[in-house]
C-alpha positions in Angstrom: 0.0 0.0 0.0 1.5 3.4 -0.9 2.3 5.6 2.0 0.2 8.7 1.3 -0.2 11.7 3.7 -3.5 10.3 4.9 -2.2 6.8 5.6 0.8 8.1 7.4 -1.2 10.4 9.7 -3.3 7.4 10.8 -0.3 5.2 11.6 0.3 4.7 15.4 2.9 2.5 17.2 1.7 -1.1 17.6 1.6 -2.7 21.0 4.6 -4.8 20.0 6.5 -1.7 19.2 5.7 -0.2 22.6 6.6 -3.4 24.4 9.9 -4.0 22.6 10.8 -0.3 22.0 11.6 -1.2 18.4 10.0 0.8 15.5 7.3 -0.5 13.2 8.6 -0.5 9.7 6.2 0.4 6.8 7.7 0.0 3.3 6.9 2.3 0.4 9.0 0.3 -2.0 12.5 0.3 -3.4 14.1 0.6 0.1 12.1 3.7 1.2 10.6 3.0 4.6 8.6 4.9 7.2 9.5 3.9 10.8 7.0 4.6 13.5 8.8 4.6 16.8 7.2 3.6 20.1 7.1 7.3 21.0 5.0 8.0 17.9 7.7 9.8 16.0 7.6 8.9 12.3 10.9 9.0 10.3 11.7 8.3 6.6 14.5 5.8 6.3 16.3 4.6 3.2 17.3 0.9 3.5 20.1 -0.5 1.3 22.9 -3.0 1.2 26.6 -2.1 1.3 29.1 -4.9 0.8 26.4 -7.5 1.7 25.3 -5.9 4.9 22.0 -4.2 5.6 22.4 -0.4 6.1 20.0 2.4 6.8 20.1 6.1 6.1 17.8 8.4 8.0 16.3 11.0 5.6 14.4 12.9 8.2 11.5 13.2 10.6 8.2 13.1 8.7 6.6 16.0 10.7 9.6 18.2 10.1 9.7 17.6 6.4 6.0 18.2 6.0 6.2 21.3 8.2 8.7 23.1 5.9 7.0 26.1 4.4 8.4 25.3 1.0 7.6 21.6 0.8 5.5 21.6 -2.4 5.2 20.0 -5.7 5.7 22.3 -8.6 4.2 22.0 -12.1 7.4 22.9 -14.0 5.6 23.3 -17.3 3.3 26.1 -16.1 5.1 27.6 -13.1 8.8 27.6 -14.2 9.0 27.2 -18.0 5.7 28.9 -18.9 4.9 26.5 -21.8 7.1 24.9 -24.4 10.3 26.5 -25.7 10.6 27.2 -29.4 13.3 25.3 -31.1 14.6 28.1 -33.3 14.8 31.9 -33.3 15.3 32.6 -29.6 18.0 32.2 -27.1 17.4 29.3 -24.6 16.1 30.1 -21.2 18.5 29.4 -18.2 18.1 26.1 -16.4 15.5 26.5 -13.6 17.9 25.7 -10.7 15.2 26.9 -8.2 12.7 24.3 -9.4 13.3 22.1 -6.4 12.3 23.4 -3.0 12.8 22.3 0.6 14.8 19.1 1.1 15.5 18.6 -2.6 17.0 22.0 -3.0 19.2 21.4 0.0 20.4 18.1 -1.5 21.1 19.8 -4.9 23.1 22.6 -3.2 25.0 20.1 -0.9 26.0 17.9 -3.8 27.0 20.9 -5.9 29.1 22.2 -3.0 30.9 18.9 -2.3 31.5 17.8 -5.9 32.3 21.3 -7.2 29.9 20.6 -10.1 27.6 23.2 -11.6 24.3 23.5 -9.9 22.4 22.8 -13.1 24.2 19.4 -13.5 23.6 18.4 -9.9 19.9 19.4 -10.3 19.7 17.2 -13.4 21.3 14.3 -11.5 18.8 14.6 -8.6 16.0 14.7 -11.2 17.4 11.5 -12.8 17.7 9.8 -9.4 14.1 10.7 -8.5 12.9 9.3 -11.9 14.8 6.1 -11.3 13.4 5.7 -7.8 9.9 6.4 -9.1 10.1 3.6 -11.7 8.9 1.0 -9.3 5.6 3.0 -8.8 4.7 3.4 -12.5 2.8 0.6 -14.3 3.8 0.7 -17.9 4.0 -1.8 -20.8 7.5 -2.4 -22.0 8.1 -3.3 -25.6 11.3 -4.9 -26.7 11.0 -4.0 -30.4 14.1 -1.8 -30.2 16.3 -4.2 -28.4 18.8 -6.3 -30.5 18.0 -10.0 -30.9 20.8 -11.8 -29.1 20.7 -15.4 -30.2 24.2 -16.6 -29.2 26.8 -15.8 -26.7 30.5 -15.3 -27.1 32.6 -14.4 -30.1 32.4 -16.1 -33.5 35.7 -17.7 -34.5 
């Protein structure tokens, strides 16, 4: 079940969580989890494997992330780019580096700072990472018409 804002607000610590003082773990897919601690605090956690061992990375407290005044979803087409861009006759518009707000903007600026890469490139990398993470939630039909037909393996001699 997807963890929507409504579902998350209804989550409460279970009696097992209160007794054992271990968090209840609710998965949203692809390693993204919401942990509900016995105190009622809800935190986003990214679970992954590193060198064969289970690791976790705390993204942040759910209430704090939602409480940020700039935690919104922007419609880039209408709010930032104002329609499609003509292919000829005009100079291109600058990359909208302020398209991300809140936590994502912080991530973009931190990556740009530590990698010394241009902000537009780090912005595009974060956008690509988000698209990759979202693939598990999109139901599409995949055709293999453009893939080469591999009938044998190895080199011909």
